[in-house]
C-alpha positions as CSV (number, residue, x, y, z in Angstrom):
1,M,73.9,-62.9,-15.3
2,Y,72.8,-60.4,-18.3
3,T,74.4,-59.9,-21.4
4,F,73.6,-57.0,-23.6
5,S,74.5,-56.7,-27.5
6,D,76.7,-54.7,-28.7
7,N,74.9,-52.7,-30.9
8,L,71.8,-51.7,-28.0
9,L,75.0,-50.7,-25.9
10,H,76.1,-48.8,-28.7
11,T,72.9,-47.0,-29.6
12,L,72.8,-46.3,-25.3
13,T,76.5,-44.7,-25.2
14,T,75.8,-42.6,-28.4
15,A,72.4,-41.9,-27.4
16,R,71.4,-37.5,-26.3
17,K,67.6,-37.9,-26.0
18,I,66.3,-40.4,-24.0
19,A,62.4,-41.0,-22.2
20,V,61.3,-43.4,-19.7
21,L,58.0,-44.3,-18.4
22,T,57.7,-46.6,-15.4
23,G,54.4,-48.1,-14.5
24,A,53.4,-49.9,-11.3
25,G,55.8,-52.9,-11.6
26,I,58.9,-50.6,-10.7
27,S,57.0,-50.0,-7.8
28,A,55.6,-53.5,-6.5
29,E,59.5,-54.6,-6.6
30,S,59.3,-51.9,-3.5
31,G,56.5,-53.8,-1.7
32,V,54.0,-51.3,-3.1
33,A,51.2,-53.3,-4.6
34,T,49.5,-52.9,-7.9
35,F,46.1,-50.7,-7.4
36,R,45.2,-52.8,-4.5
37,D,46.2,-56.4,-3.2
38,P,43.4,-58.4,-3.4
39,D,43.9,-60.2,-0.4
40,G,43.3,-57.0,1.3
41,L,40.9,-55.0,3.5
42,W,39.8,-53.2,0.2
43,A,39.4,-55.9,-2.4
44,K,35.7,-55.7,-2.1
45,F,35.2,-52.5,-3.4
46,R,35.2,-51.2,-6.8
47,P,38.0,-49.2,-8.3
48,E,35.6,-46.4,-9.5
49,E,34.3,-46.5,-5.7
50,L,37.9,-45.9,-4.2
51,A,39.1,-43.0,-7.0
52,S,36.4,-40.7,-8.9
53,M,35.0,-38.2,-7.8
54,D,31.5,-39.7,-7.4
55,G,32.9,-42.2,-4.9
56,F,34.3,-39.8,-3.2
57,L,31.3,-37.3,-2.6
58,K,29.2,-40.6,-1.7
59,N,31.4,-41.7,1.1
60,P,34.3,-39.0,1.6
61,N,35.5,-40.9,4.6
62,M,35.8,-43.6,3.4
63,V,38.2,-42.9,0.4
64,W,40.5,-40.6,2.4
65,E,40.8,-43.5,4.5
66,W,41.7,-46.0,2.0
67,Y,44.8,-43.1,0.9
68,E,45.8,-42.9,3.9
69,A,46.0,-46.4,4.1
70,R,48.2,-46.6,0.4
71,R,50.2,-43.3,2.3
72,K,51.0,-45.4,4.7
73,V,52.5,-48.4,3.1
74,V,54.4,-45.7,0.4
75,D,55.6,-43.9,3.8
76,S,57.0,-47.6,4.9
77,V,58.9,-48.9,1.8
78,K,62.6,-47.6,0.3
79,P,63.0,-46.8,-3.5
80,N,64.4,-50.0,-5.1
81,A,67.5,-50.4,-7.2
82,G,66.0,-49.5,-10.3
83,H,64.7,-46.7,-8.9
84,T,68.5,-46.2,-8.5
85,A,70.1,-46.9,-11.5
86,L,67.1,-44.5,-13.4
87,V,68.8,-41.8,-11.0
88,E,72.1,-42.8,-12.2
89,M,71.4,-42.7,-16.2
90,Q,69.5,-39.4,-15.9
91,K,72.8,-38.1,-14.1
92,W,74.7,-39.8,-16.7
93,Y,73.5,-38.7,-19.7
94,E,73.0,-35.1,-18.7
95,E,76.7,-34.7,-17.7
96,R,76.9,-35.5,-21.0
97,G,74.8,-32.7,-22.7
98,G,72.0,-35.4,-23.3
99,R,68.3,-35.0,-22.4
100,F,66.9,-37.5,-19.6
101,T,62.9,-37.1,-19.5
102,L,61.4,-39.8,-16.6
103,I,57.5,-40.2,-17.2
104,T,56.0,-42.2,-14.7
105,Q,52.3,-43.0,-14.4
106,N,53.1,-44.0,-10.4
107,V,51.8,-42.0,-7.7
108,D,54.4,-42.5,-4.8
109,R,56.8,-40.0,-5.8
110,L,59.6,-42.8,-4.7
111,H,61.7,-41.4,-7.7
112,Q,61.6,-38.4,-6.3
113,Q,62.8,-40.2,-3.3
114,A,65.2,-42.5,-4.9
115,G,66.6,-38.6,-6.7
116,S,65.3,-38.3,-9.8
117,H,64.8,-34.9,-10.6
118,D,61.9,-33.1,-13.2
119,V,59.8,-36.3,-13.0
120,I,56.2,-36.2,-15.2
121,E,53.7,-37.3,-13.1
122,L,50.7,-38.7,-15.3
123,H,48.7,-39.4,-12.8
124,G,49.5,-37.3,-10.3
125,N,50.7,-38.2,-6.6
126,I,49.3,-39.3,-3.1
127,I,52.1,-37.1,-1.3
128,D,50.1,-33.8,-2.3
129,N,46.3,-32.2,-1.7
130,Y,44.5,-30.2,-2.7
131,C,40.6,-28.6,-1.9
132,S,37.5,-30.6,-4.0
133,R,36.1,-27.4,-4.8
134,C,38.2,-24.6,-5.2
135,K,41.5,-26.3,-6.3
136,K,43.4,-24.7,-3.9
137,P,46.9,-26.5,-2.7
138,H,46.5,-27.6,1.0
139,E,49.2,-28.1,3.4
140,Y,47.9,-31.7,4.9
141,R,50.6,-34.4,4.7
142,Y,51.1,-38.1,5.9
143,T,53.3,-39.0,8.9
144,S,53.5,-41.7,10.7
145,T,53.8,-40.3,13.7
146,A,50.8,-38.3,13.6
147,P,47.6,-39.2,14.7
148,N,45.5,-41.1,12.1
149,V,43.4,-38.6,10.0
150,K,40.0,-40.6,9.4
151,E,38.0,-38.0,7.2
152,P,39.2,-35.2,4.8
153,P,40.3,-31.8,6.0
154,R,38.0,-28.9,5.4
155,C,39.7,-25.7,2.9
156,T,40.7,-23.1,5.1
157,Y,39.3,-20.7,1.8
158,C,36.1,-22.2,1.1
159,G,35.6,-24.9,3.7
160,G,35.4,-27.9,0.8
161,M,36.6,-31.8,1.2
162,I,40.5,-31.8,1.1
163,R,41.2,-34.9,-1.9
164,P,44.4,-36.3,-2.9
165,A,46.1,-34.9,-6.1
166,V,45.7,-38.0,-7.9
167,V,44.1,-38.0,-11.0
168,W,40.8,-40.1,-10.4
169,F,38.7,-41.8,-13.1
170,G,36.5,-39.9,-15.8
171,E,39.2,-36.9,-15.1
172,M,42.1,-35.7,-17.6
173,L,45.3,-36.2,-17.2
174,P,47.5,-32.7,-16.2
175,P,47.7,-30.7,-19.7
176,D,51.0,-29.7,-19.1
177,A,52.3,-33.3,-18.3
178,L,50.5,-34.6,-20.8
179,E,52.0,-32.4,-23.4
180,A,55.4,-33.3,-21.9
181,A,55.2,-36.6,-22.2
182,Q,54.0,-36.8,-25.6
183,E,57.0,-34.2,-26.6
184,A,59.5,-36.4,-25.6
185,A,58.1,-40.0,-26.9
186,E,58.0,-38.0,-30.6
187,T,61.4,-36.9,-30.1
188,C,63.9,-39.3,-28.1
189,E,66.1,-41.4,-30.1
190,V,65.5,-44.2,-27.3
191,F,62.1,-45.2,-25.3
192,F,62.1,-47.5,-22.4
193,S,59.2,-48.7,-20.8
194,I,59.2,-50.2,-17.7
195,G,56.8,-52.0,-15.4
196,T,53.8,-50.9,-16.9
197,S,50.9,-53.1,-18.2
198,A,50.7,-51.1,-20.9
199,E,46.9,-50.5,-20.5
200,V,46.2,-47.2,-19.1
201,Y,45.8,-44.9,-22.4
202,P,47.2,-42.5,-23.3
203,A,50.4,-43.2,-21.4
204,A,50.6,-47.2,-22.7
205,G,50.2,-45.1,-26.6
206,L,53.2,-43.1,-26.0
207,P,56.0,-46.5,-26.6
208,I,54.5,-46.9,-29.8
209,E,54.3,-42.9,-30.7
210,A,58.4,-42.9,-30.4
211,K,58.5,-46.4,-32.5
212,R,56.7,-44.8,-34.9
213,A,59.1,-41.5,-34.8
214,G,62.3,-44.0,-34.5
215,A,63.3,-44.2,-31.7
216,L,64.4,-48.0,-30.2
217,F,62.1,-48.7,-28.2
218,I,63.2,-51.4,-25.5
219,E,60.8,-52.7,-22.9
220,V,61.7,-54.0,-19.3
221,N,59.2,-56.5,-17.9
222,P,59.0,-59.6,-16.4
223,N,55.9,-60.3,-17.8
224,Q,54.2,-60.4,-21.4
225,T,52.2,-56.7,-22.3
226,A,50.2,-55.0,-24.6
227,I,53.2,-53.6,-26.4
228,T,55.7,-56.0,-25.9
229,R,55.6,-57.6,-29.9
230,F,56.3,-54.2,-30.5
231,A,59.7,-53.9,-28.8
232,D,62.7,-53.9,-30.2
233,V,64.2,-54.8,-27.1
234,S,62.4,-56.9,-24.9
235,I,64.2,-57.1,-21.5
236,S,62.3,-60.2,-19.4
237,A,63.6,-59.6,-16.1
238,P,62.5,-56.9,-12.9
239,S,63.7,-53.4,-13.2
240,G,65.7,-53.5,-10.2
241,E,68.1,-56.7,-11.8
242,A,68.0,-55.5,-15.4
243,L,68.7,-52.1,-14.9
244,P,71.6,-51.8,-12.7
245,A,73.1,-55.0,-14.9
246,L,72.5,-52.8,-18.1
247,F,74.2,-49.9,-16.8
248,A,76.6,-51.4,-15.6
249,S,77.3,-52.3,-19.3
250,M,77.1,-49.5,-20.4
251,L,79.8,-47.8,-18.5
252,A,82.1,-50.8,-19.5
253,K,81.1,-50.0,-23.4
254,N,82.1,-46.3,-23.1
255,N,85.3,-46.8,-21.6
256,I,85.8,-48.7,-24.7
257,L,84.7,-46.5,-27.0
């Protein structure tokens, strides 16, 4: 049973600008392991071998096969109650003329599958693909019923190798996405950090930027993180439990106001 203070619920029900940052924790609740399962087939490889342009050029088939394995995992899971609660919160705020900005470090698109819209993807996604040479989008999509593709397709324009639309080590975040995320952090009244370890920058700096700009900073994470000590409200619980309970309490509070 979760209980939330009247002050917190009053702030949430009267605020009109909300920003949310999600990380690997919310996806893990759906069964998507963080970067790689330490007991899995790929544990012997360094992240840089599987998520960098150098690694891709050195062993494109291995990297492509690893992302196909990740796509298979994502294809087999569903959004959880945490994803659904964020969809409902976004709808609730927008129906009242508010702005609800959802920023994610996750690449699985479970937020969109749940029904969230205008999601800012800081690290790209593993659903889309584009040419590593000419950068043109490619139509390839993983499907569980199609034969396994064990090597990168080739670009129909220039013959370059097709890669997933994720941000790899050594690459810049999409400028438009980063700018939109920073603007949301600097102008929001409430900032949620949900299921992120707060160790990967610049995303990890967004909650602090929001707090410095005067926002109420709420962290939802069953584990302590590098930014827990800065949180105005720390909810030490999985998002799939905490967010539905929080939203239900908000609705109850709103009916009283």
